[in-house]
C-alpha positions in Angstrom: -4.0 -20.7 -12.9 -5.6 -17.9 -11.1 -3.6 -14.6 -11.1 -2.7 -14.7 -7.8 -1.2 -18.1 -8.6 0.6 -17.2 -11.4 2.0 -13.5 -10.0 3.0 -15.7 -7.0 4.6 -18.0 -9.2 6.7 -16.0 -11.0 7.3 -13.8 -7.4 8.3 -17.3 -5.4 8.6 -20.0 -8.5 6.2 -22.6 -7.3 1.9 -21.8 -7.2 1.5 -23.0 -4.6 -0.8 -21.2 -1.1 0.1 -23.1 1.4 3.5 -22.2 1.9 2.3 -18.9 1.8 -1.5 -18.2 2.1 -1.4 -14.3 0.1 -3.9 -11.9 2.1 -6.8 -10.7 0.8 -8.7 -7.6 1.9 -12.5 -7.6 0.4 -13.9 -4.3 1.8 -12.0 -1.2 2.7 -11.7 0.3 6.4 -14.3 1.9 7.6 -13.1 4.8 9.5 -11.3 6.0 6.5 -12.2 8.7 4.8 -12.9 9.8 1.0 -13.0 13.2 1.2 -10.7 15.4 3.0 -11.4 18.1 5.0 -8.6 20.7 6.4 -10.8 21.1 9.9 -10.6 17.7 10.6 -6.6 17.2 11.7 -4.6 15.3 11.0 -3.7 11.6 12.8 -0.6 11.9 14.9 1.7 8.7 15.7 3.1 7.6 18.7 6.3 7.5 20.0 5.1 4.3 20.4 2.9 3.2 16.9 6.7 4.4 14.9 8.9 1.8 17.2 6.7 -0.4 16.1 6.8 0.3 12.4 10.1 1.0 12.3 10.9 -2.3 14.1 8.2 -4.3 11.7 9.7 -2.4 8.7 13.2 -3.8 9.0 12.3 -7.6 8.8 9.4 -6.7 5.6 12.1 -5.2 3.8 14.0 -8.0 2.8 10.6 -9.4 1.3 9.8 -6.1 0.2 9.4 -6.6 -4.3 6.7 -9.7 -2.5 4.6 -7.8 -0.2 4.6 -5.2 -2.8 3.3 -7.3 -5.7 1.3 -9.2 -3.2 0.2 -5.9 -2.0 -0.9 -4.9 -5.6 -3.1 -8.4 -6.7 -4.8 -8.4 -3.7 -6.4 -4.3 -4.5 -6.4 -5.8 -8.0 -8.6 -8.4 -7.4 -10.7 -7.3 -4.9 -11.1 -4.1 -6.4 -10.6 -4.5 -10.6 -12.0 -0.8 -11.2 -8.6 0.4 -9.6 -6.7 -1.7 -12.3 -7.8 0.7 -14.5 -7.3 4.1 -13.1 -3.0 3.2 -13.0 -2.1 4.1 -16.6 1.1 1.7 -17.4 -1.3 -1.3 -16.6 -4.4 -0.4 -18.8 -3.4 -1.6 -22.1 -2.0 -4.7 -19.8 -3.8 -8.1 -20.5 -3.4 -9.7 -16.6 -1.9 -12.5 -18.4 0.8 -11.0 -20.2 4.2 -12.2 -18.3 4.8 -8.3 -19.3 2.4 -7.0 -16.9 5.1 -9.3 -14.2 7.7 -6.6 -15.0 5.6 -3.7 -14.8 3.7 -4.7 -12.0 7.1 -5.4 -9.9 8.2 -1.8 -11.2 4.5 0.1 -9.9 4.9 -2.0 -6.7 9.3 -1.2 -5.6 8.0 2.8 -6.2 5.1 2.9 -3.8 7.5 -0.2 -1.7 10.1 2.6 -1.6 7.3 5.7 -1.3 6.7 3.3 2.1 10.3 3.0 2.8 11.2 7.3 2.8 8.1 7.6 5.2 8.9 5.1 7.5 12.7 6.7 7.6 11.0 10.3 7.9 8.9 9.4 11.0 10.7 11.7 13.1 10.5 14.8 10.8 6.7 15.6 9.8 6.9 17.7 7.2 9.1 15.7 5.3 5.9 13.1 5.2 3.7 15.5 4.6 5.7 17.4 2.5 6.3 14.2 0.0 2.6 12.8 0.8 1.1 16.1 -0.5 3.3 16.0 -3.8 2.3 12.3 -4.0 -1.2 13.4 -4.7 -0.9 16.1 -6.6 0.8 13.7 -8.6 -1.7 10.9 -8.9 -4.7 13.9 -9.6 -3.1 14.6 -13.0 -3.2 10.8 -13.4 -6.7 10.9 -13.0 -6.7 8.6 -10.5 -10.4 8.8 -7.6 -9.4 10.5 -4.7 -11.9 7.3 -3.1 -9.0 4.8 -4.4 -6.0 6.1 -1.7 -8.1 4.4 1.0 -7.5 1.4 -0.3 -4.0 0.5 -0.2 -3.5 0.6 3.3 -5.2 -2.3 4.0 -4.0 -4.0 1.7 -0.1 -3.4 2.7 -0.8 -4.4 5.5 -2.7 -8.1 4.8 0.6 -8.6 3.1 3.0 -7.4 5.1 1.7 -9.7 8.5 2.1 -12.7 6.0 6.3 -11.5 6.7 5.1 -10.7 10.7 2.6 -13.7 11.9 4.5 -14.6 14.3 4.8 -11.2 15.8 1.7 -9.7 14.5 -0.7 -8.2 17.4 -3.1 -5.5 17.5 -1.3 -3.2 18.3 1.0 -3.6 15.7 -2.0 -3.7 13.0 -3.2 -0.5 14.8 -0.2 1.3 14.4 -0.1 0.5 10.5 -3.4 1.7 10.2 -2.8 5.0 11.5 0.8 4.6 9.3 -1.5 4.9 6.5 -4.4 7.1 7.8 -1.8 10.1 8.1 0.0 9.4 5.2 -4.0 9.7 3.4 -4.8 12.0 5.2 -1.9 14.3 3.3 -2.0 12.6 0.1 -6.4 13.2 -0.3 -4.4 17.0 1.1 -2.7 17.4 -2.6 -5.5 16.0 -4.4 -7.5 18.5 -3.2 -5.0 20.7 -3.4 -5.7 21.2 -7.4 
């Protein structure tokens, strides 16, 4: 049984992928940058994008653990090199049941960070501080800066499963812009040390 099916079985109790197909991104967003240039201004979110993100998040929150796990499983399957960047995952065999608990805990922490950002969309200063500090922490964990841009596309792919009846290109662009905004400040934090 593949890792994806084992995780799905752990989360939902079923390994059948026909109920809900797991979304996997095979390449990173070509518009993303893996370096930080302070001369480039940060992305900005329009009022419409903020509203779209908040409306989507209200739905996604009902399945936040599942979204987080699907995001990370997709990330590890499409970018196996990222697995070793996570200290708590380095020594864990992916078929070990403990892995699921560790993965779930980290996925929930990341979803908590996304939640904090979304709840602070009306206060960019707080988001900048949160993301810059997150970048500083990640550099202390020896995470490569290019890994930061991998999370957004995986997350977006995962939430599409829960929003497929309302998902449009405008939704996609709004979420991409949010992750560009978040990653800008994460990279800024990573480059500040």
